[in-house]
N, C-alpha and C positions, 0 to 999 in steps of 0.2 A: 477423641475423634474416632477411633477404632470402634467403640461401642455405636456411635453414630451410623458409621458405614455399615455395620452387621445389621442394626435395626432396619436401614433403608433397603438392605439387600433382602431380608426376611419378608419384608412389606411388599416388595416388588415380585418376590417369588411368590408369595400367596395370591396376589392379584393375577399374576400370569398363570398358575396352577388353576385356580377357579374359572378364569375366563375360558382356557382351552378345554377343560374337562367339563364344566356346566353352563358356560356361556353367560356367567354372571360376574360381576366384580366382587372381591372379597369385603370391601367395607364402604360405607356411605361416602367417606372422605374422597376416595378415588373417583366414585360417580359424580360427586360436586365437582372435583377438579377438572373433569372432562367435559360434563354438560353445562357447565356456566359460561365458559369461553365460547363455545358453540352457540348457545343462546344469545349472547351478546352480539358474536358476529352476524348472526341471521337478523337480529333487530336492526343492527346498523345498515345492513344491506337494504332491508325493507324501507327505513327511514330515507336513505338515499335514492332508492328507486322512486319513491313518493314525492320527493323534493325536486327533482329534475324537471326542467321547463320542458313543456310539449312543443315538440317541433311542428313545423308547418305542414309536413307530409303525414302526422298523425292525427291532425284535426279532422274531425266529421264534415 
């Protein structure tokens, strides 16, 4: 358990350091971890906004 905690801390430190100093993330896994949920959320919002019924005040 101690080794897992130390590795997690080291990975978080590298991500934080490279983000603050260079403006990029340290590895591809972190980028996917952040970008995939955001993409899914935007996709769900788009589908929900297209699927809602048109109200009478919005008709031409």
